[in-house]
C-alpha positions in Angstrom: -20.2 -0.4 -26.0 -21.0 3.4 -27.0 -19.9 6.1 -29.0 -17.2 8.6 -28.7 -19.3 11.6 -28.3 -17.9 15.6 -27.2 -19.1 18.1 -24.3 -21.7 20.3 -25.8 -23.4 23.1 -23.6 -26.5 20.6 -23.5 -24.1 17.6 -21.6 -22.4 19.4 -19.0 -22.2 21.1 -15.7 -20.3 23.0 -14.0 -19.2 21.9 -10.3 -16.8 24.6 -9.5 -19.1 24.3 -6.8 -18.8 21.5 -5.0 -15.1 21.3 -6.4 -13.2 20.4 -3.3 -15.4 17.5 -4.0 -13.7 16.4 -7.3 -10.1 16.6 -5.6 -11.0 15.0 -2.8 -12.1 11.8 -5.3 -9.2 12.3 -7.1 -7.6 12.3 -4.6 -9.2 9.2 -2.6 -8.9 7.0 -5.5 -5.2 8.0 -6.5 -4.9 6.7 -2.6 -6.5 3.3 -3.4 -4.4 2.7 -6.7 -1.9 3.1 -4.3 -2.8 0.8 -1.5 -3.8 -1.8 -3.6 -0.6 -1.6 -5.2 1.2 -1.8 -2.5 -0.8 -4.7 -1.0 -0.2 -6.9 -4.1 3.5 -6.2 -3.8 3.5 -6.7 -0.2 1.1 -9.6 -0.3 4.0 -10.9 -2.7 6.8 -11.3 -0.4 5.1 -12.7 2.0 3.5 -15.3 0.3 6.7 -16.3 -1.4 8.7 -15.9 2.2 5.4 -18.4 4.6 6.1 -20.8 0.6 9.7 -21.3 0.5 9.3 -22.2 4.2 7.1 -24.4 3.6 5.2 -22.8 6.5 1.0 -21.8 7.2 1.5 -19.5 9.9 3.4 -16.5 10.3 4.4 -14.6 13.6 5.9 -11.4 14.3 8.2 -11.3 18.0 6.4 -14.2 18.4 2.6 -13.5 17.9 0.3 -15.4 15.0 -0.5 -12.8 12.4 -1.1 -14.8 9.5 -2.4 -17.7 8.1 -0.6 -19.1 4.5 -3.6 -21.7 3.3 -5.2 -23.0 0.5 -8.5 -22.2 -0.7 -10.4 -24.4 -2.8 -13.3 -22.6 -4.8 -15.2 -23.5 -7.9 -15.6 -20.7 -10.8 -17.7 -21.5 -13.9 -15.5 -21.8 -17.5 -16.8 -19.1 -19.8 -15.1 -19.1 -22.2 -15.4 -23.3 -22.0 -19.1 -22.6 -22.0 -19.4 -20.5 -25.0 -17.5 -23.1 -26.9 -19.4 -26.8 -26.0 -22.6 -24.6 -25.4 -23.0 -22.1 -27.5 -26.8 -21.6 -27.5 -26.7 -21.9 -22.9 -23.8 -19.2 -23.3 -26.3 -16.8 -25.2 -29.6 -18.2 -23.0 -27.8 -17.0 -20.0 -26.1 -13.8 -20.9 -27.9 -10.5 -19.9 -27.2 -6.6 -21.0 -26.4 -3.9 -18.2 -25.9 -0.6 -18.7 -23.7 1.9 -15.1 -22.6 4.4 -14.5 -18.7 5.2 -14.4 -16.6 8.3 -13.7 -14.1 8.8 -15.2 -11.9 11.9 -15.2 -10.1 13.7 -19.0 -7.6 14.8 -17.8 
């Protein structure tokens, strides 16, 4: 975890000349968040309709538009790994650092 840092002259840069990029970035992030919310809500409604009817396929105007089916996958249960094999869990961990752009106001 990183410590809290306050803006100073040494760690701050003015982006007035590319402020349009900041505005576009913020608008795009907001639009993506809204689109994700709308898609999740629509998916829930669609999945509920197909599930309640026991259907695998959906049509609009007679045209096939979607298939709703189970998909199997395997995932690693990290909590169980940590509980049952703590040494292996620690041995397989790796630290990484990445940069993140965050709005401050």
